[in-house]
C-alpha positions in Angstrom: -9.2 70.6 -106.6 -5.5 72.3 -106.6 -2.9 70.0 -105.7 -1.3 71.9 -102.6 0.9 69.0 -100.9 2.6 67.1 -103.8 5.6 69.2 -104.4 8.8 67.2 -105.5 10.6 68.0 -102.5 7.6 67.6 -100.1 7.1 64.0 -101.8 10.9 63.5 -101.3 10.8 64.0 -97.6 7.6 62.2 -97.0 8.8 59.2 -98.5 12.2 59.3 -97.0 10.8 59.7 -93.3 8.0 57.2 -93.7 10.3 54.5 -95.2 12.9 55.2 -92.5 10.1 54.9 -89.7 8.9 51.8 -90.8 12.4 50.1 -91.5 13.4 51.1 -88.0 10.4 49.7 -86.2 10.3 46.5 -88.3 13.7 45.0 -89.9 15.8 47.1 -87.8 13.8 46.9 -84.7 16.4 44.9 -82.5 18.4 48.3 -82.8 15.4 50.6 -82.2 16.5 51.5 -78.7 18.6 53.5 -76.3 20.8 50.8 -74.9 21.7 47.8 -77.5 21.0 44.3 -76.6 24.6 43.6 -76.2 25.5 46.6 -74.2 25.7 45.0 -70.6 27.8 42.0 -71.8 30.3 44.4 -73.9 31.0 46.5 -70.9 31.4 43.3 -68.8 33.9 42.0 -71.4 35.5 45.2 -71.6 36.3 45.5 -67.8 37.5 41.9 -67.7 40.0 42.7 -70.2 41.7 45.4 -68.2 44.5 43.5 -66.9 44.6 43.3 -63.1 42.5 46.3 -62.5 40.2 47.2 -59.6 37.5 47.5 -62.5 38.3 43.8 -63.7 37.9 42.8 -60.0 34.6 44.3 -59.6 33.5 43.1 -62.9 34.4 39.5 -62.2 31.9 39.7 -59.1 28.9 39.7 -61.8 27.0 36.3 -62.0 26.6 36.1 -65.9 23.3 34.7 -65.3 22.2 38.3 -64.4 23.4 39.4 -67.7 21.6 36.6 -69.4 18.4 37.7 -67.6 18.8 41.1 -68.6 19.2 40.5 -72.2 16.2 38.3 -72.2 14.3 41.1 -70.5 15.7 43.3 -73.2 14.7 41.2 -76.1 11.1 40.8 -74.7 10.8 44.4 -74.3 11.5 45.3 -78.1 9.6 42.3 -79.5 9.1 41.8 -83.1 6.9 43.4 -85.5 6.1 43.5 -89.1 4.8 46.4 -91.2 1.3 44.8 -91.2 1.5 45.2 -87.2 2.2 48.5 -87.2 -0.4 51.2 -86.2 0.1 54.7 -87.5 -1.8 58.4 -87.5 -1.2 61.7 -88.8 -2.9 65.0 -89.7 -5.0 64.8 -92.6 -5.3 68.0 -94.2 -7.4 68.3 -97.4 -5.3 65.7 -99.1 -5.0 62.4 -96.6 -4.2 60.1 -99.3 -0.7 61.6 -99.8 0.7 60.3 -96.6 -1.7 57.1 -96.7 -0.3 56.0 -100.1 3.3 56.0 -98.5 2.2 54.2 -95.4 0.5 51.3 -97.5 3.4 51.2 -100.0 5.5 50.3 -97.0 3.3 47.3 -96.0 1.1 49.0 -93.4 -2.5 47.7 -93.4 -5.0 50.3 -94.4 -6.9 49.5 -91.3 -4.1 50.4 -89.0 -4.0 53.9 -90.4 -5.9 56.9 -88.8 -6.2 60.3 -90.2 -7.5 63.5 -88.1 -8.9 66.7 -89.0 -11.1 69.1 -86.9 -11.7 71.9 -89.3 -15.0 71.4 -91.1 -14.3 72.5 -94.8 -11.1 70.5 -94.8 -12.6 67.5 -93.5 -15.2 67.7 -96.0 -12.6 68.3 -98.6 -10.5 65.3 -97.3 -13.6 63.1 -97.2 -14.3 63.9 -100.9 -10.6 63.3 -102.2 -11.0 59.7 -100.5 -12.0 57.1 -103.0 -14.7 55.0 -100.9 -15.4 52.5 -103.1 -12.9 50.2 -101.5 -11.3 49.2 -98.3 -8.0 51.0 -99.2 -8.6 54.3 -97.3 -7.6 55.4 -93.9 -9.9 56.1 -90.9 -10.7 59.8 -91.4 -11.7 61.1 -88.0 -13.3 64.5 -87.7 -11.6 65.6 -84.3 -8.5 67.2 -83.4 -5.7 64.6 -82.8 -4.8 66.0 -79.6 -8.4 65.5 -78.3 -8.4 62.0 -79.4 -5.0 61.5 -77.5 -6.8 62.7 -74.2 -10.0 60.7 -74.9 -8.8 57.4 -76.3 -6.5 54.7 -75.0 -5.3 53.8 -78.4 -1.6 53.7 -79.0 0.4 54.2 -82.3 3.7 53.0 -83.4 4.2 56.2 -85.8 2.7 59.5 -85.0 3.0 62.0 -87.9 2.5 65.6 -86.7 2.7 67.9 -89.9 2.3 71.4 -88.8 2.1 74.4 -91.2 3.3 76.9 -88.5 6.4 77.7 -86.6 7.0 75.9 -83.2 5.4 78.4 -80.9 2.0 79.3 -82.8 -1.8 79.2 -82.2 -1.8 75.8 -84.1 -0.5 74.3 -80.8 1.4 71.5 -82.6 4.1 71.3 -80.0 1.1 71.1 -77.2 -0.5 68.1 -79.3 3.0 66.4 -79.2 3.2 67.1 -75.5 -0.2 65.7 -75.0 0.7 62.6 -77.0 3.5 62.0 -74.5 1.3 62.8 -71.4 -1.3 60.3 -72.4 1.1 57.6 -73.5 -0.1 57.2 -76.9 3.0 56.6 -78.5 4.2 52.8 -78.3 7.8 52.0 -77.2 9.8 51.8 -79.2 7.9 54.2 -81.3 8.7 57.0 -83.8 7.2 60.7 -83.9 7.7 62.4 -87.1 7.2 66.2 -86.9 7.3 68.9 -89.3 7.4 72.7 -88.3 7.8 75.9 -90.4 10.4 78.2 -90.1 9.2 81.6 -88.5 8.3 84.5 -90.5 11.4 86.8 -90.9 9.5 89.5 -92.3 8.0 90.1 -89.0 11.0 91.8 -87.3 9.6 91.4 -83.8 9.0 87.7 -84.0 12.7 87.1 -85.5 14.2 89.0 -82.5 12.0 87.0 -80.0 13.3 83.7 -81.3 16.9 84.9 -81.4 16.5 86.0 -77.8 14.8 82.8 -76.9 17.1 80.4 -78.5 20.1 82.3 -77.3 19.2 82.2 -73.8 18.5 78.5 -73.8 21.8 77.7 -75.6 23.8 79.7 -73.0 22.4 78.2 -70.1 22.9 74.6 -71.7 26.5 75.4 -72.4 27.1 77.3 -69.1 25.3 75.0 -66.6 26.5 76.7 -63.5 26.4 80.2 -64.7 25.4 83.2 -62.2 22.5 84.9 -64.0 21.2 87.4 -61.4 22.9 90.2 -59.5 22.1 91.1 -55.9 18.9 92.9 -56.9 17.5 90.2 -58.9 18.1 91.5 -62.4 19.2 89.2 -65.1 22.7 89.8 -66.1 24.7 87.6 -68.8 28.3 87.6 -69.1 30.1 88.3 -72.5 29.7 84.8 -73.7 26.0 85.5 -74.1 26.3 88.3 -76.5 28.8 86.1 -78.6 26.5 83.0 -78.6 23.5 85.7 -79.5 25.6 86.8 -82.6 26.1 83.1 -83.8 22.3 82.5 -83.5 21.5 85.7 -85.4 24.0 84.7 -88.0 22.8 81.1 -88.5 19.3 81.3 -87.4 17.8 78.7 -89.7 20.5 76.1 -88.2 19.7 77.3 -84.7 16.0 77.3 -85.1 16.2 73.7 -86.3 18.1 72.6 -83.4 16.0 74.4 -81.0 12.8 72.7 -82.5 14.8 69.2 -81.9 15.7 70.1 -78.4 12.1 71.2 -77.3 10.7 68.0 -78.7 13.2 65.9 -76.9 12.8 67.8 -73.7 9.0 67.3 -73.7 9.3 63.7 -73.9 12.2 62.7 -71.5 12.2 65.7 -69.1 9.1 68.2 -69.0 6.1 65.8 -69.2 7.6 63.0 -66.6 8.5 66.1 -64.4 5.0 67.2 -64.2 3.5 63.7 -64.2 5.5 62.6 -61.2 4.7 65.8 -59.0 1.1 65.6 -59.9 0.8 62.1 -58.8 0.7 60.3 -55.5 4.4 58.9 -56.3 5.8 62.3 -55.0 4.7 61.2 -51.5 7.4 58.4 -51.7 10.1 60.9 -51.7 8.6 64.0 -50.0 6.1 65.0 -47.3 4.6 67.9 -49.1 3.3 69.0 -52.5 5.3 71.4 -54.8 5.2 74.9 -53.8 3.8 77.9 -55.8 5.8 80.0 -57.9 5.6 83.0 -55.9 7.9 81.3 -53.3 10.7 81.2 -56.1 13.8 83.5 -55.0 16.2 85.2 -57.3 19.1 83.3 -55.3 17.7 79.9 -56.5 18.6 80.9 -60.0 22.2 81.3 -59.5 22.4 78.3 -57.4 20.7 75.7 -59.8 23.5 73.5 -61.1 23.2 70.9 -63.8 19.8 71.4 -64.6 19.3 73.4 -68.0 15.6 73.4 -68.3 14.6 74.3 -64.9 17.6 77.1 -64.7 16.1 78.3 -68.2 12.2 78.2 -66.6 13.3 80.1 -63.3 15.5 82.6 -65.1 12.8 83.7 -67.5 10.4 84.1 -64.5 12.6 86.6 -63.2 12.8 88.2 -66.9 9.4 89.0 -66.8 9.6 91.0 -63.5 12.7 92.9 -63.9 13.7 93.5 -67.5 12.5 95.0 -70.9 15.8 94.3 -72.6 14.8 90.8 -73.6 12.5 89.8 -76.3 10.0 87.1 -76.3 9.1 86.7 -72.6 5.5 86.2 -73.5 6.4 83.6 -76.2 8.6 81.9 -73.7 5.6 81.5 -71.5 3.6 80.0 -74.2 6.4 77.6 -75.0 6.4 76.6 -71.4 2.7 75.8 -71.8 3.1 73.9 -74.7 5.9 71.5 -73.6 4.2 70.7 -70.5 0.7 70.1 -72.0 -2.5 71.4 -70.1 -2.5 70.5 -66.6 -4.9 71.5 -63.7 -2.3 70.8 -61.1 1.3 72.1 -60.6 3.0 73.6 -63.6 6.5 72.9 -65.0 8.2 75.4 -63.0 6.9 74.2 -59.6 7.4 70.8 -60.4 10.9 71.4 -61.6 11.6 73.3 -58.5 10.1 70.4 -56.2 12.2 67.7 -57.7 15.5 69.9 -57.8 15.0 70.6 -54.2 14.7 67.0 -53.1 17.5 65.8 -55.3 20.0 68.6 -55.0 18.9 70.1 -51.8 17.6 67.4 -49.6 14.5 69.4 -48.7 11.6 67.7 -47.4 12.7 64.3 -47.6 10.3 61.5 -46.4 11.7 60.1 -43.2 10.8 56.6 -44.6 13.8 57.0 -47.0 16.2 57.5 -44.3 17.6 54.2 -44.2 17.8 54.0 -48.1 19.6 57.3 -48.3 22.3 56.1 -45.6 23.0 53.2 -48.1 23.5 55.4 -51.0 25.8 57.9 -49.1 28.3 55.3 -47.8 31.3 55.2 -50.1 31.7 51.4 -49.7 28.2 50.6 -50.8 29.2 50.9 -54.4 32.1 50.7 -56.2 32.9 54.0 -58.3 33.8 52.7 -61.6 34.1 56.2 -63.5 31.5 58.6 -61.7 31.2 58.5 -58.2 27.6 57.0 -57.5 25.5 58.9 -54.8 21.9 59.4 -53.7 21.0 61.2 -57.1 21.4 57.6 -58.7 18.5 56.4 -56.4 16.4 59.7 -56.9 16.6 59.4 -60.7 16.1 55.7 -61.0 12.8 56.0 -58.7 11.6 59.0 -60.6 12.0 57.6 -64.1 10.8 54.3 -62.8 7.5 55.9 -61.8 7.1 58.8 -64.2 7.8 56.7 -67.5 9.9 59.2 -69.6 10.2 58.4 -73.3 13.8 58.8 -73.8 15.1 59.9 -77.3 17.6 57.6 -79.2 20.1 60.3 -80.6 21.9 58.5 -83.1 18.9 57.1 -84.8 17.2 60.6 -85.7 16.6 61.8 -89.1 16.4 65.4 -89.5 15.4 67.2 -92.9 14.9 70.7 -94.1 13.2 71.7 -97.6 11.4 74.3 -99.1 7.6 73.8 -99.9 5.3 76.7 -101.4 7.9 79.4 -100.5 8.2 78.1 -96.9 11.2 76.5 -95.4 10.2 73.4 -93.5 12.0 71.3 -90.7 11.3 67.7 -90.3 12.4 65.5 -87.3 12.1 61.9 -87.3 12.9 60.9 -83.5 12.8 57.3 -82.0 11.7 57.2 -78.8 12.2 54.4 -76.1 10.7 54.1 -72.4 13.9 51.9 -71.6 11.6 49.5 -69.4 14.5 47.1 -69.9 16.2 49.2 -67.5 13.7 50.6 -65.2 11.8 47.4 -64.5 15.1 45.7 -63.8 15.0 47.4 -60.3 12.5 46.4 -57.6 10.2 49.0 -55.7 11.7 51.9 -53.9 12.4 50.5 -50.6 13.4 47.1 -52.0 16.5 49.1 -54.2 19.1 48.9 -51.2 18.7 45.2 -50.9 19.1 44.9 -54.6 22.2 47.1 -54.9 23.8 45.2 -52.2 24.0 42.4 -54.7 26.9 43.4 -57.0 25.3 41.4 -60.1 22.2 43.1 -59.7 23.8 46.5 -59.4 26.5 46.5 -61.9 23.9 45.2 -64.6 21.8 47.9 -63.7 24.5 50.5 -64.0 25.9 49.0 -67.2 22.9 49.3 -68.7 22.2 53.0 -67.6 25.7 53.8 -69.0 24.1 53.1 -72.3 21.3 55.6 -71.9 23.5 58.3 -70.5 25.9 58.1 -73.4 22.3 58.9 -75.6 21.7 62.1 -73.6 24.8 63.3 -72.1 25.6 65.9 -75.1 22.0 67.5 -74.8 20.4 67.3 -71.2 21.8 67.0 -67.6 18.4 66.8 -65.6 18.5 63.1 -65.0 21.5 60.7 -64.4 24.2 63.5 -64.7 26.9 61.5 -63.1 26.1 57.9 -63.7 28.6 56.8 -66.3 30.7 53.7 -65.7 33.2 54.1 -68.7 34.7 57.1 -70.5 32.5 58.5 -73.3 35.7 58.3 -75.7 35.9 54.5 -75.3 35.3 52.6 -78.6 31.9 51.0 -78.4 30.8 53.1 -75.7 31.2 56.6 -77.3 28.6 59.5 -76.3 25.9 59.7 -79.3 25.0 62.8 -81.0 21.9 63.6 -83.2 22.9 63.8 -86.7 23.2 67.2 -88.6 20.0 68.3 -90.5 19.9 67.5 -94.0 18.9 70.0 -96.7 16.8 68.8 -99.3 17.1 70.9 -102.5 
């Protein structure tokens, strides 16, 4: 059998990401989180050291026993694991022993390693390649990994999705990742290792499609409140769009790699939780009605959407399909949106995003049972400001995240690589994900939250911890907790985090 996946650069990358993943979940597990164990206490000390300030006065209202309780909860949430306790899965391909050998060399038990292959001939080739005379072999399962995620309650600490295709393709690797998050198959903390191929630049149409898709997303992310539609509902970008598009075209590999990372992170922390919440009974706790069909989306809505990059991107592309032939890749965007929301028989990502946005930002169709709760959050005297002024959005986002179980990405722990194998450029992302239950489980249920927030110790402990999560994501998305910081992002020890630059492996 010809060796197909053992090139030197491939081996280097495989070894680097698997070793890093195991180390982060074992020896460095105490740091494998969005909010470090000492974050609340560090903020408490910081405010107490501010001489004769209102912040100092408020911080001194905290009973330190609440901080100790939160720290205990944080430690229990992360727990401790040794390599032999980790469970991993990956796509087999014809040579399952390549990845298997790396996992075993890092101390993971063979019995905890699962490999999946659905293509018959490849499966038979993989089965033949395994030395079945001893126990040192992975569990080779003849099914798609996505189908397994849907059917089995098994969870994994490390999931390795090594695709041979680009981000948006018929292989549905991104959809597979979305299904993993949809069915809670990644433990928390857990690591997803993905590997996507670069687009085929020889296909001019596909290249232009990606340029337009990425440029539109970047423009909306960087111009959160931009007016995109004229009075006739036609999409019109300002001059900044063309300049941004030119930058994407001139640096397409870098832009593509960043877009891959963004879509993976958005899937875990925004799109899947949004669809999950709006297709559950939990929506009734906030609203009287279910999401409305897409046909009710008005072009005026796109211009009024503020501080919600993904929803504005979805809505804008909806109108592009109807009104413009000037922009490439509309159908590819449809496919992308389908991929990052995973198959659903209920309300899709656009209608779900619209529903949550209307509740949070417009107060549309709010459940009467929330009236007293919202009055509390609307009163200025209910919560001290610190940095950002807290309001009802803090309540909405806390409740939605508590019930929808997002997986938040830990920006500063990412490892992003690019290399060439078999004349194809590949983009590898190692992303650490954290459900942050030490944050959301600190809160009681929805109608008990005002009472909890009336207790400064309880409220400030939550808001101090929340600041740590906000600093992880504030450079990349604004869909949740857009205004929740209690300290400037430039203060030493509480800086906004950044995803590391992608490293090129020659």
